[in-house]
MARVEXMI-517236 format. One record per residue (C-alpha): x negated, y, z; chain; residue in one letter. Coordinates in pm, whole numbers, plus 32768, in hexadecimal, padded with zeros to 4 digits. Layout:
BEGIN
<rec><u>X</u><v>Y</v><w>Z</w><chaine>A</chaine><residu>A</residu></rec>
...
***
This chain:
BEGIN
<rec><u>8682</u><v>B6AB</v><w>A46A</w><chaine>A</chaine><residu>M</residu></rec>
<rec><u>86BE</u><v>B809</v><w>A3E3</w><chaine>A</chaine><residu>C</residu></rec>
<rec><u>8620</u><v>B855</v><w>A293</w><chaine>A</chaine><residu>V</residu></rec>
<rec><u>8601</u><v>B9B5</v><w>A20A</w><chaine>A</chaine><residu>D</residu></rec>
<rec><u>8689</u><v>B9C9</v><w>A0A9</w><chaine>A</chaine><residu>H</residu></rec>
<rec><u>8632</u><v>BB1A</v><w>A012</w><chaine>A</chaine><residu>K</residu></rec>
<rec><u>86D8</u><v>BB74</v><w>9EC9</w><chaine>A</chaine><residu>I</residu></rec>
<rec><u>8670</u><v>BC9A</v><w>9DF2</w><chaine>A</chaine><residu>I</residu></rec>
<rec><u>8784</u><v>BD5F</v><w>9D4A</w><chaine>A</chaine><residu>C</residu></rec>
<rec><u>87A4</u><v>BD69</v><w>9BD0</w><chaine>A</chaine><residu>E</residu></rec>
<rec><u>86FA</u><v>BEBC</v><w>9BAA</w><chaine>A</chaine><residu>C</residu></rec>
<rec><u>85DB</u><v>BE57</v><w>9C90</w><chaine>A</chaine><residu>G</residu></rec>
<rec><u>85FA</u><v>BF86</v><w>9D74</w><chaine>A</chaine><residu>R</residu></rec>
<rec><u>8685</u><v>BED1</v><w>9EA4</w><chaine>A</chaine><residu>A</residu></rec>
<rec><u>8698</u><v>BD7E</v><w>9F48</w><chaine>A</chaine><residu>A</residu></rec>
<rec><u>8778</u><v>BCD5</v><w>A044</w><chaine>A</chaine><residu>A</residu></rec>
<rec><u>8742</u><v>BBB0</v><w>A129</w><chaine>A</chaine><residu>S</residu></rec>
<rec><u>8860</u><v>BABC</v><w>A12C</w><chaine>A</chaine><residu>I</residu></rec>
<rec><u>88C6</u><v>B9C3</v><w>A230</w><chaine>A</chaine><residu>N</residu></rec>
<rec><u>8947</u><v>B86E</v><w>A1CB</w><chaine>A</chaine><residu>L</residu></rec>
<rec><u>8A11</u><v>B7DB</v><w>A2E9</w><chaine>A</chaine><residu>K</residu></rec>
<rec><u>8988</u><v>B684</v><w>A33F</w><chaine>A</chaine><residu>D</residu></rec>
<rec><u>88CF</u><v>B692</v><w>A1EE</w><chaine>A</chaine><residu>E</residu></rec>
<rec><u>8A04</u><v>B5EE</v><w>A157</w><chaine>A</chaine><residu>M</residu></rec>
<rec><u>89EC</u><v>B6BB</v><w>A01A</w><chaine>A</chaine><residu>M</residu></rec>
<rec><u>88A9</u><v>B6EB</v><w>9F5A</w><chaine>A</chaine><residu>P</residu></rec>
<rec><u>8827</u><v>B84D</v><w>9F20</w><chaine>A</chaine><residu>P</residu></rec>
<rec><u>8872</u><v>B819</v><w>9DAE</w><chaine>A</chaine><residu>E</residu></rec>
<rec><u>89E0</u><v>B850</v><w>9E06</w><chaine>A</chaine><residu>V</residu></rec>
<rec><u>898A</u><v>B9C0</v><w>9DD5</w><chaine>A</chaine><residu>V</residu></rec>
<rec><u>8986</u><v>B9EA</v><w>9C5D</w><chaine>A</chaine><residu>K</residu></rec>
<rec><u>8931</u><v>BB5D</v><w>9C70</w><chaine>A</chaine><residu>A</residu></rec>
<rec><u>8914</u><v>BC74</v><w>9D6D</w><chaine>A</chaine><residu>L</residu></rec>
<rec><u>8958</u><v>BDE1</v><w>9D1E</w><chaine>A</chaine><residu>Y</residu></rec>
<rec><u>88EF</u><v>BEFF</v><w>9E03</w><chaine>A</chaine><residu>C</residu></rec>
<rec><u>89B1</u><v>C048</v><w>9E0F</w><chaine>A</chaine><residu>P</residu></rec>
<rec><u>88D1</u><v>C0CF</v><w>9CF9</w><chaine>A</chaine><residu>V</residu></rec>
<rec><u>890B</u><v>BFB8</v><w>9BFD</w><chaine>A</chaine><residu>C</residu></rec>
<rec><u>8A6A</u><v>BF4D</v><w>9C66</w><chaine>A</chaine><residu>S</residu></rec>
<rec><u>8B0E</u><v>C076</v><w>9BBD</w><chaine>A</chaine><residu>G</residu></rec>
<rec><u>8ADF</u><v>BFDE</v><w>9A65</w><chaine>A</chaine><residu>S</residu></rec>
<rec><u>8B6B</u><v>BE88</v><w>9AC6</w><chaine>A</chaine><residu>V</residu></rec>
<rec><u>8CC0</u><v>BE12</v><w>9A50</w><chaine>A</chaine><residu>A</residu></rec>
<rec><u>8D51</u><v>BD7C</v><w>9B8C</w><chaine>A</chaine><residu>L</residu></rec>
<rec><u>8DDF</u><v>BC1D</v><w>9B7E</w><chaine>A</chaine><residu>D</residu></rec>
<rec><u>8EB0</u><v>BBD5</v><w>9CB5</w><chaine>A</chaine><residu>S</residu></rec>
<rec><u>8E90</u><v>BA60</v><w>9C75</w><chaine>A</chaine><residu>G</residu></rec>
<rec><u>8D17</u><v>BA60</v><w>9CA5</w><chaine>A</chaine><residu>T</residu></rec>
<rec><u>8CB7</u><v>BBAD</v><w>9D3F</w><chaine>A</chaine><residu>M</residu></rec>
<rec><u>8CCE</u><v>BC51</v><w>9E91</w><chaine>A</chaine><residu>L</residu></rec>
<rec><u>8C91</u><v>BDC3</v><w>9ECD</w><chaine>A</chaine><residu>T</residu></rec>
<rec><u>8C0C</u><v>BE50</v><w>A011</w><chaine>A</chaine><residu>D</residu></rec>
<rec><u>8BCA</u><v>BFC2</v><w>A036</w><chaine>A</chaine><residu>N</residu></rec>
<rec><u>8B35</u><v>BFED</v><w>9EDC</w><chaine>A</chaine><residu>G</residu></rec>
<rec><u>8A87</u><v>BE9B</v><w>9ECF</w><chaine>A</chaine><residu>W</residu></rec>
<rec><u>8B0F</u><v>BD82</v><w>9DF5</w><chaine>A</chaine><residu>V</residu></rec>
<rec><u>8ACA</u><v>BC11</v><w>9E21</w><chaine>A</chaine><residu>I</residu></rec>
<rec><u>8B17</u><v>BB3C</v><w>9CF0</w><chaine>A</chaine><residu>D</residu></rec>
<rec><u>8B46</u><v>B9D5</v><w>9D64</w><chaine>A</chaine><residu>Y</residu></rec>
<rec><u>8B18</u><v>B8A6</v><w>9C86</w><chaine>A</chaine><residu>D</residu></rec>
<rec><u>8C66</u><v>B808</v><w>9CD6</w><chaine>A</chaine><residu>M</residu></rec>
<rec><u>8C06</u><v>B6BB</v><w>9C31</w><chaine>A</chaine><residu>E</residu></rec>
<rec><u>8AE4</u><v>B694</v><w>9D24</w><chaine>A</chaine><residu>I</residu></rec>
<rec><u>8BC7</u><v>B709</v><w>9E3E</w><chaine>A</chaine><residu>A</residu></rec>
<rec><u>8CCE</u><v>B607</v><w>9DE1</w><chaine>A</chaine><residu>A</residu></rec>
<rec><u>8BCA</u><v>B4F3</v><w>9DDB</w><chaine>A</chaine><residu>F</residu></rec>
<rec><u>8B45</u><v>B55C</v><w>9F31</w><chaine>A</chaine><residu>A</residu></rec>
<rec><u>8CA8</u><v>B586</v><w>9FB3</w><chaine>A</chaine><residu>A</residu></rec>
<rec><u>8CDA</u><v>B40F</v><w>9FB3</w><chaine>A</chaine><residu>T</residu></rec>
<rec><u>8C25</u><v>B420</v><w>A104</w><chaine>A</chaine><residu>K</residu></rec>
<rec><u>8CFE</u><v>B53E</v><w>A187</w><chaine>A</chaine><residu>L</residu></rec>
<rec><u>8E4A</u><v>B524</v><w>A23E</w><chaine>A</chaine><residu>P</residu></rec>
<rec><u>8F5E</u><v>B49E</v><w>A15F</w><chaine>A</chaine><residu>R</residu></rec>
<rec><u>9090</u><v>B55E</v><w>A0EC</w><chaine>A</chaine><residu>N</residu></rec>
<rec><u>8FE4</u><v>B6AF</v><w>A0CB</w><chaine>A</chaine><residu>V</residu></rec>
<rec><u>900A</u><v>B797</v><w>9FA5</w><chaine>A</chaine><residu>R</residu></rec>
<rec><u>8EA7</u><v>B7CB</v><w>9F2A</w><chaine>A</chaine><residu>L</residu></rec>
<rec><u>8E86</u><v>B93C</v><w>9ED9</w><chaine>A</chaine><residu>T</residu></rec>
<rec><u>8D65</u><v>BA32</v><w>9EEA</w><chaine>A</chaine><residu>P</residu></rec>
<rec><u>8E0E</u><v>BAC9</v><w>A01D</w><chaine>A</chaine><residu>E</residu></rec>
<rec><u>8E21</u><v>B977</v><w>A0CA</w><chaine>A</chaine><residu>Y</residu></rec>
<rec><u>8CB4</u><v>B929</v><w>A07B</w><chaine>A</chaine><residu>I</residu></rec>
<rec><u>8C43</u><v>BA79</v><w>A102</w><chaine>A</chaine><residu>F</residu></rec>
<rec><u>8D2F</u><v>BAAB</v><w>A22A</w><chaine>A</chaine><residu>D</residu></rec>
<rec><u>8D07</u><v>B94A</v><w>A2B2</w><chaine>A</chaine><residu>E</residu></rec>
<rec><u>8B8C</u><v>B96E</v><w>A2A4</w><chaine>A</chaine><residu>G</residu></rec>
<rec><u>8B46</u><v>B864</v><w>A19D</w><chaine>A</chaine><residu>W</residu></rec>
<rec><u>8A80</u><v>B964</v><w>A0D3</w><chaine>A</chaine><residu>C</residu></rec>
<rec><u>8A79</u><v>BABC</v><w>A16F</w><chaine>A</chaine><residu>T</residu></rec>
<rec><u>898F</u><v>BBD4</v><w>A1D5</w><chaine>A</chaine><residu>W</residu></rec>
<rec><u>8890</u><v>BB88</v><w>A2DD</w><chaine>A</chaine><residu>K</residu></rec>
<rec><u>8919</u><v>BC83</v><w>A3D4</w><chaine>A</chaine><residu>G</residu></rec>
<rec><u>8A33</u><v>BD76</v><w>A391</w><chaine>A</chaine><residu>V</residu></rec>
<rec><u>89A0</u><v>BE08</v><w>A252</w><chaine>A</chaine><residu>Y</residu></rec>
<rec><u>8868</u><v>BDDD</v><w>A17A</w><chaine>A</chaine><residu>P</residu></rec>
<rec><u>873D</u><v>BE4B</v><w>A24A</w><chaine>A</chaine><residu>G</residu></rec>
<rec><u>8801</u><v>BE46</v><w>A38F</w><chaine>A</chaine><residu>D</residu></rec>
<rec><u>8723</u><v>BD51</v><w>A44B</w><chaine>A</chaine><residu>V</residu></rec>
<rec><u>85E7</u><v>BE19</v><w>A40C</w><chaine>A</chaine><residu>E</residu></rec>
<rec><u>8687</u><v>BF6B</v><w>A44F</w><chaine>A</chaine><residu>E</residu></rec>
<rec><u>8738</u><v>BF00</v><w>A58E</w><chaine>A</chaine><residu>S</residu></rec>
<rec><u>85F4</u><v>BE64</v><w>A611</w><chaine>A</chaine><residu>A</residu></rec>
<rec><u>8547</u><v>BFB7</v><w>A5EA</w><chaine>A</chaine><residu>K</residu></rec>
<rec><u>8666</u><v>C067</v><w>A69A</w><chaine>A</chaine><residu>E</residu></rec>
<rec><u>8660</u><v>BF6A</v><w>A7B9</w><chaine>A</chaine><residu>K</residu></rec>
<rec><u>84EA</u><v>BF9A</v><w>A7E1</w><chaine>A</chaine><residu>K</residu></rec>
<rec><u>8514</u><v>C113</v><w>A7F6</w><chaine>A</chaine><residu>Q</residu></rec>
<rec><u>8628</u><v>C0E5</v><w>A8F5</w><chaine>A</chaine><residu>L</residu></rec>
<rec><u>854E</u><v>C003</v><w>A9C9</w><chaine>A</chaine><residu>L</residu></rec>
<rec><u>842D</u><v>C0FC</v><w>A9BB</w><chaine>A</chaine><residu>E</residu></rec>
<rec><u>8517</u><v>C219</v><w>AA18</w><chaine>A</chaine><residu>M</residu></rec>
<rec><u>85A2</u><v>C168</v><w>AB49</w><chaine>A</chaine><residu>C</residu></rec>
<rec><u>844E</u><v>C0ED</v><w>ABBF</w><chaine>A</chaine><residu>G</residu></rec>
<rec><u>845D</u><v>C02B</v><w>AD03</w><chaine>A</chaine><residu>Q</residu></rec>
<rec><u>85C1</u><v>C08D</v><w>AD62</w><chaine>A</chaine><residu>D</residu></rec>
<rec><u>8678</u><v>BF48</v><w>AD12</w><chaine>A</chaine><residu>K</residu></rec>
<rec><u>87CE</u><v>BFC7</v><w>AD7A</w><chaine>A</chaine><residu>L</residu></rec>
<rec><u>87AC</u><v>C0F7</v><w>AC98</w><chaine>A</chaine><residu>R</residu></rec>
<rec><u>8739</u><v>C016</v><w>AB7D</w><chaine>A</chaine><residu>Y</residu></rec>
<rec><u>886B</u><v>BF36</v><w>ABA3</w><chaine>A</chaine><residu>V</residu></rec>
<rec><u>8956</u><v>C064</v><w>ABA7</w><chaine>A</chaine><residu>R</residu></rec>
<rec><u>88AB</u><v>C105</v><w>AA7B</w><chaine>A</chaine><residu>E</residu></rec>
<rec><u>889C</u><v>BFBE</v><w>A9BC</w><chaine>A</chaine><residu>F</residu></rec>
<rec><u>8A10</u><v>BF85</v><w>A9F1</w><chaine>A</chaine><residu>R</residu></rec>
<rec><u>8A62</u><v>C0E9</v><w>A984</w><chaine>A</chaine><residu>R</residu></rec>
<rec><u>897B</u><v>C0CA</v><w>A857</w><chaine>A</chaine><residu>W</residu></rec>
<rec><u>8A1E</u><v>BF82</v><w>A7EE</w><chaine>A</chaine><residu>T</residu></rec>
<rec><u>8B80</u><v>C009</v><w>A803</w><chaine>A</chaine><residu>M</residu></rec>
<rec><u>8B28</u><v>C153</v><w>A757</w><chaine>A</chaine><residu>D</residu></rec>
<rec><u>8A67</u><v>C09E</v><w>A649</w><chaine>A</chaine><residu>R</residu></rec>
<rec><u>8B81</u><v>BFAF</v><w>A5F3</w><chaine>A</chaine><residu>M</residu></rec>
<rec><u>8C79</u><v>C0CF</v><w>A5ED</w><chaine>A</chaine><residu>E</residu></rec>
<rec><u>8B92</u><v>C190</v><w>A502</w><chaine>A</chaine><residu>R</residu></rec>
<rec><u>8B66</u><v>C060</v><w>A41F</w><chaine>A</chaine><residu>L</residu></rec>
<rec><u>8CDB</u><v>C021</v><w>A41F</w><chaine>A</chaine><residu>S</residu></rec>
<rec><u>8D23</u><v>C189</v><w>A3C0</w><chaine>A</chaine><residu>E</residu></rec>
<rec><u>8C1A</u><v>C16F</v><w>A2AF</w><chaine>A</chaine><residu>S</residu></rec>
<rec><u>8CE2</u><v>C050</v><w>A217</w><chaine>A</chaine><residu>G</residu></rec>
<rec><u>8C05</u><v>BF20</v><w>A255</w><chaine>A</chaine><residu>W</residu></rec>
<rec><u>8CD7</u><v>BDE7</v><w>A234</w><chaine>A</chaine><residu>R</residu></rec>
<rec><u>8C3E</u><v>BD27</v><w>A356</w><chaine>A</chaine><residu>K</residu></rec>
<rec><u>8C6F</u><v>BE50</v><w>A43F</w><chaine>A</chaine><residu>A</residu></rec>
<rec><u>8DE2</u><v>BE31</v><w>A3F1</w><chaine>A</chaine><residu>N</residu></rec>
<rec><u>8DFE</u><v>BCB6</v><w>A40E</w><chaine>A</chaine><residu>E</residu></rec>
<rec><u>8F38</u><v>BCC2</v><w>A4E1</w><chaine>A</chaine><residu>D</residu></rec>
<rec><u>8FEE</u><v>BD6E</v><w>A3C1</w><chaine>A</chaine><residu>K</residu></rec>
<rec><u>8FB2</u><v>BC58</v><w>A2C2</w><chaine>A</chaine><residu>H</residu></rec>
<rec><u>909B</u><v>BB3C</v><w>A27C</w><chaine>A</chaine><residu>V</residu></rec>
<rec><u>902E</u><v>BA2E</v><w>A186</w><chaine>A</chaine><residu>C</residu></rec>
***
């Protein structure tokens, strides 16, 4: 079962849906979330926080450690590991990605109409261009192959 966990940032201007892989960690593992507006005033703590393109997730590492007893052994539990391995990460590539990409896919489908071959070609091009754009924009999950935990 996939549950949507929406977290509002500290200033209340934005929200992000998070995905908890296999629901192994509780949503309370996110102590605080900071959007690009409110993250500028945050003193970053590399032991508990992860930054992603202006967003900051502050993990409660005590809760993470408790939940980690169910995770693979011999891993170094860091904010990067929690995020990059999907234990507590964005739903999609970035906050709001799922909703925005659904709108773009719908527009693509409407544009291509009944021509299935054109739709497949355009969808493939859109997917590749989109991931390239997100990678260039600095989104962590669009650059997954560049991370080493």
